C-alpha positions, 0 to 999 in steps of 0.5 A: 840336060841337052848337050848343045843348049846353053845353061845357067849352070855353066855360065851360059855355055852349053855342056858341049862348049864347056867340055870343048873349052874348059874340061881338063883345060882351064878354070871357069868362074860362074857367077850365079850358077844356081839362082836363089840356091838352097843347100841340100843339107843345113850345116846342122845336118852336115854336122850330124852326118859327121857323127856317124861311123858309116860316113867319112869325115875329117876335121882340119884346123891350125894350132900354133901355125901348124896344120892339124887333122882328125878323122871322124866320127865326131862326138863333139865338134868345136864351137861355131864361135871358134874360128879357123876350123873346117869340117869335111864330109865325103860321099854326102850323095850316098846319104841324102837324096837332095845331094844325089840330085845335085850331083845328077845336074853334072851328068853331062859328064859320063857317070864313069867319071862322077865320084861324089859330093863332099861338103865342107863347113868352116868358121871364119878363116877356116880352110884346108890349106893350098893344095891341088887335086889329081881330078876335076872339081866343081866348087859350089858355094852353098852359103856364106862366103869363101875367098879362093886363090888359084894358080897353075902351080909348077912347084908341087912340093908338099909340106912334109910336116902337114897331116894333109897334102898342103903345098909348101910354096903356093903361088896364086895368080887369080883370086875370087870371092864366091857367094851362095850360088857361085861356082868355080870349076878347076881342072886337075893339078890346078892349085887352090886355097879357099878361106872362109870369110865369116861364119856359116861358110858351106862349100860343096865339091862335086868331084870326079874319079880319075884313076891313074894309068898304073891303077888301070893296068893293075886292074886289067891284069888282075881281072884277066888273071881272074878270068883265066880261072873261068875260061882258059884259052886252048893255047894255055891248056897243057904244060911247059915242054922242053923236049930236046933240052941239052944237058946243062953245063950251067945248072943255075942258068934260066933256060931261054926256052922257058922265058919264051914260053912265058911270053908266049903264054901271056900273049895268048891272053886277049887284052881287047875292048871286051875284056876292058869293058867287062873289067871297067863295068864291074869296077866302076859300078862297085859300091863304096865300102860303106854302102849297104842296101836294105832289102825292103819287105817283100810284102810291099813289093809288086810282082813284076814278073807276074803282073807288070804295073800299068802305071808308076815307075821304077827308080834307081836307088841313089846309091845304085851305080849302073852303066852300059856298053853295047849289049853289056850292062853293069850294076853295083859291081856285077855284069847283068845276066840280061842284055842292055836292051833299050829299056834297061839302057834308058833306066841307066841313063835316066835313072828311072823307067816309066812302067806304062811305056816299057814292054820288058820281056821275061828276062828283063822282068826277072832282073828288075824283080831281083834288083827291086828285092835287093833294094837297088831300085824302088817302085813309085806308084 
């Protein structure tokens, strides 16, 4: 998607204009974001996903006015004729190419922020209660109708008795009914409550990861600690010394010199952009726990090192995560041993590499062959 060209997906706004005007700022209702929209999965297929133990799913309903929730996998689900229940299936993009392709439509936002596609299926009056998210979300109506009430909630107190995060006092300020192809963007902390109107209601949520600053700080500190075992700065080689320490008059008192030495040792660790990039690159591309790559039969694979194909293309698996920064390249939780060359940056950005136009060197070919054999990408002739 070209950043400066208007697009139907964003209601006639260009991605650049949307990011300036709405992203993390204010909601946007988009009628007909997708013309003649067809869901990536049918309701029956979503229900089948909820039976699998490698798929995260939840069932939400109300019983005598109280919220109830159960985690999958589900051998059986309530009847479609029974009102007021909702099935939520997370990470659908990890299990279905069409869902992954739908999420790719939102890559005008950096991959580092894209998280997953969640699909909810609800019967009449089904919903999950008024709530707010700490991240941005696009709510795409896939089939049926859903009534959304939204508001910039100030009172964020939650219902202590509910098994999910439901606002105790919801104060909506706007209301919309979405039909198939309509979409609603909500920035973080914007309260919302969606209720299905009629049966066969399917809503697709394109969510974005938004780590807390405390989470980033902990991760950086842990990564810096692990890095010290690999490469110890010269300033940290040796041991604490206290020549000239006077005889202790208060033996239990912590010596000031030891406090100062600890602070000096920490200051010797360089918290710079390179360390942050190495940490974020590995962390942001780490596959989710349920992701397992199936290695293909070696006999079916081309030998990229010995005979580079003159046609076809290399395509990243839908579950593969790949980002770059400068000369650094990260893939599926690892820092690649090769530099982020133009060809490999193109593979990360476009998620495919045309063999006819690529002229990879020996190092690039070796890396691509390794990823091919691991099932991280495939060759389409």
